C-alpha positions as CSV (number, residue, x, y, z in Angstrom):
1,T,121.1,152.1,69.7
2,T,118.2,151.7,72.0
3,T,117.0,153.6,75.2
4,M,114.7,152.3,78.2
5,S,112.9,154.8,80.6
6,L,111.9,153.9,83.9
7,L,108.7,154.5,85.5
8,K,108.1,155.2,89.4
9,A,105.2,153.6,91.0
10,D,103.2,156.6,90.8
11,G,104.0,156.3,87.2
12,S,105.9,160.0,87.2
13,A,109.7,159.3,84.9
14,F,112.3,157.9,87.1
15,N,115.8,160.0,87.4
16,Y,118.5,158.6,89.4
17,K,120.1,161.7,90.2
18,N,117.2,162.2,92.5
19,D,115.4,159.2,93.4
20,G,118.6,157.3,93.8
21,P,119.5,153.3,92.4
22,A,116.5,151.8,91.1
23,T,115.3,148.6,92.9
24,M,113.4,145.1,90.7
25,V,111.6,143.4,93.0
26,F,110.3,139.8,92.4
27,T,106.6,139.2,94.0
28,E,105.6,135.6,94.7
29,T,102.2,134.7,94.0
30,Q,99.8,131.4,93.5
31,H,97.6,130.2,90.6
32,R,95.3,128.1,90.3
33,I,96.2,124.6,87.8
34,N,93.5,122.6,86.6
35,S,93.8,119.2,86.3
36,F,92.5,116.3,85.2
37,G,93.3,112.7,84.4
38,G,92.7,108.5,84.6
39,S,94.8,105.6,84.3
40,F,94.3,101.7,83.8
41,D,96.0,98.5,84.1
42,Y,95.8,95.5,82.0
43,A,97.2,91.9,83.0
44,I,99.1,90.1,80.0
45,D,99.1,86.0,81.5
46,N,101.7,84.4,79.9
47,S,103.7,81.1,80.4
48,F,106.7,83.1,82.2
49,A,104.7,85.6,84.2
50,P,102.0,87.6,84.5
51,I,102.6,91.4,83.0
52,I,100.5,94.4,84.5
53,V,100.7,97.2,81.6
54,R,99.5,100.5,83.5
55,S,99.4,103.9,82.3
56,E,98.7,107.2,83.9
57,M,97.7,110.4,82.6
58,V,97.3,114.1,83.3
59,Y,96.2,117.4,81.3
60,D,97.2,120.4,83.6
61,R,95.7,123.5,82.4
62,G,97.1,127.0,83.6
63,T,100.5,126.0,84.3
64,L,103.1,129.2,84.8
65,V,106.5,128.8,83.0
66,P,109.2,131.0,82.4
67,V,109.7,132.6,78.8
68,V,113.0,134.5,78.4
69,D,113.4,136.5,75.9
70,L,117.4,137.3,75.0
71,G,116.4,140.1,72.9
72,K,115.2,142.2,75.7
73,L,117.7,141.4,78.5
74,A,120.8,141.9,75.7
75,Y,119.4,145.5,76.3
76,G,118.4,145.3,80.1
77,D,114.3,145.2,79.6
78,L,114.6,142.6,82.5
79,Q,111.2,143.2,82.6
80,G,110.1,142.0,79.2
81,A,112.9,139.5,79.2
82,F,111.7,137.2,82.0
83,Q,108.0,136.7,81.8
84,N,105.8,133.8,83.2
85,K,103.4,132.8,80.6
86,R,100.5,130.7,81.0
87,A,101.1,127.1,79.2
88,D,98.7,123.5,79.4
89,F,101.2,120.2,79.8
90,F,100.3,116.9,79.5
91,N,101.7,114.5,81.9
92,Y,101.7,110.5,81.2
93,V,104.0,107.2,81.7
94,V,103.2,103.9,80.7
95,G,104.7,101.0,83.1
96,L,105.1,97.3,82.7
97,D,105.4,95.6,85.6
98,V,106.1,92.2,86.3
99,T,107.6,89.4,89.9
100,V,109.7,87.2,88.8
101,M,112.1,84.2,90.8
102,T,109.0,83.9,93.0
103,N,109.2,87.2,94.5
104,L,111.3,89.9,92.9
105,F,109.2,92.7,91.6
106,V,110.6,94.3,88.1
107,S,109.4,97.7,86.7
108,F,109.8,99.9,83.8
109,Q,108.6,103.1,83.5
110,F,108.2,105.7,80.6
111,M,107.9,109.6,81.5
112,D,106.6,112.3,79.6
113,K,106.4,115.8,80.1
114,W,105.1,117.5,76.8
115,N,104.6,121.1,77.1
116,L,101.7,121.7,74.6
117,D,102.4,125.9,74.9
118,Y,106.3,125.3,74.1
119,V,108.1,128.5,72.7
120,D,111.5,128.1,70.8
121,E,111.7,131.1,68.5
122,K,114.1,134.1,66.7
123,V,113.2,137.6,67.8
124,Q,115.0,140.7,66.4
125,Y,114.2,144.7,67.0
126,D,114.0,148.0,65.6
127,G,118.0,148.8,65.4
128,N,119.8,146.0,66.0
129,S,120.0,143.4,62.8
130,K,120.9,140.2,65.2
131,A,118.3,137.4,66.3
132,Y,118.1,136.0,69.7
133,S,116.3,133.4,70.8
134,K,112.6,133.4,72.9
135,H,111.8,130.5,74.6
136,T,110.8,128.5,76.8
137,A,113.4,127.6,80.3
138,N,114.0,125.1,82.3
139,S,112.8,126.0,85.4
140,A,115.3,123.7,87.5
141,T,118.0,124.7,86.2
142,M,118.6,127.9,84.2
143,S,120.9,130.3,85.2
144,L,123.6,132.6,83.6
145,S,126.1,130.2,83.6
146,N,124.3,128.0,81.0
147,N,122.5,131.6,79.1
148,F,119.2,131.0,80.6
149,K,118.9,126.8,79.4
150,K,115.6,126.4,76.9
151,A,113.9,123.4,78.5
152,E,112.5,120.7,76.7
153,K,109.1,119.9,74.1
154,H,108.9,116.9,75.6
155,Q,110.7,116.2,79.3
156,I,111.6,112.2,78.9
157,M,112.4,110.0,81.8
158,Y,113.0,106.4,82.2
159,T,113.3,104.3,85.4
160,F,114.2,101.0,86.0
161,F,112.9,99.2,89.9
162,L,113.6,96.3,91.7
163,S,112.2,95.5,94.7
164,K,112.6,92.1,97.0
165,P,112.6,90.5,100.2
166,F,114.4,88.7,102.5
167,L,113.8,87.1,105.8
168,E,111.2,85.0,107.8
169,G,108.2,87.1,107.4
170,D,109.6,89.0,104.9
171,A,110.7,91.0,107.3
172,L,113.9,92.9,105.6
173,R,113.4,94.3,101.9
174,A,115.8,95.4,99.5
175,N,114.4,98.1,96.8
176,N,116.5,99.8,94.2
177,I,115.4,102.8,91.4
178,F,116.8,104.1,89.3
179,L,115.8,107.1,87.2
180,Y,117.2,108.3,83.8
181,E,116.9,112.1,82.5
182,N,116.5,111.6,78.4
183,D,117.7,115.4,78.0
184,N,121.1,115.5,79.6
185,G,121.7,112.2,80.3
186,G,121.4,112.8,84.0
187,F,120.9,110.0,86.5
188,W,119.5,108.8,90.3
189,D,120.1,105.8,91.6
190,R,118.9,105.1,95.1
191,F,119.2,101.7,96.9
192,D,117.9,101.3,100.1
193,F,116.9,98.6,102.8
194,E,113.5,98.4,105.3
195,Y,114.1,96.5,108.3
196,T,111.3,95.8,110.1
197,Y,112.5,95.1,113.8
198,S,109.7,94.7,116.1
199,D,105.8,95.3,115.6
200,N,106.6,99.1,116.6
201,V,109.8,99.9,114.6
202,I,110.9,99.8,111.5
203,L,115.2,100.6,110.5
204,S,116.2,101.9,107.4
205,A,119.2,102.9,105.3
206,A,119.6,104.7,101.7
207,V,122.5,105.4,99.2
208,N,121.8,108.5,96.7
209,T,123.6,108.9,93.7
210,Y,123.6,111.7,91.3
211,G,125.5,112.7,88.2
212,G,125.3,114.0,84.9
213,D,125.6,117.2,82.8
214,K,125.5,120.0,85.6
215,N,123.1,121.8,84.0
216,G,120.4,118.7,84.0
217,V,117.8,118.0,86.6
218,F,119.9,115.1,88.3
219,G,123.3,116.4,87.2
220,Q,123.3,119.1,88.8
221,F,123.4,117.1,92.5
222,Q,126.4,115.0,90.9
223,N,128.6,116.9,94.5
224,V,125.8,115.5,96.6
225,S,125.0,112.6,97.0
226,N,124.6,110.9,100.1
227,A,124.2,108.0,102.6
228,Q,120.7,108.3,105.0
229,L,119.7,106.2,107.9
230,G,116.6,105.7,109.6
231,F,114.7,105.1,112.0
232,K,110.4,104.6,112.5
233,Y,108.3,104.4,115.9
234,L,104.9,103.1,115.3
235,F,102.3,103.9,118.1
């Protein structure tokens, strides 16, 4: 049996009979993240079509991420169970761009968000022989229903993008981008048109489709796929 005692703001012991129910307060604050990055691109000439190889890299220092201790949660230590910990991330993307069939632009990207201070361990506490998970949680989807879902050390995604102009003066452009989430098989597909009606008026339409595991970044939106209409006036 593990017991806990609560303290009031002045440091004195909390007593439910005298003080009433306890209130847990979450306070949101801002913290600086230092980012360092760079990029490069390189053209490969061939008989088919020139291919552009490009990459972007960013090192984020001091990002706050949720670390969940299910052992402390089991005996009610909510403050100890949910901690924001600083972690460094190395984010990079590698892409290939090529234009085929005169004006069809094709792009493929591999993206990796790498947590360099990833936490995934088993913990035990006095009086309890059971081992509990202590892990970096997926901040986008963690909840009671998925036992505060563990994040991936490498959050990997792929994108495939197509873009082609139509009509005289390329007044109409059609685009389609497909994003695939490696972790949960989630995806987001966005198909859109943009039509330049005049020098001042641009009309647009788009359809967004989401799917995959409901505990994934995109799968959680599977019931809110939508269509959009847009109007832009340039002064």
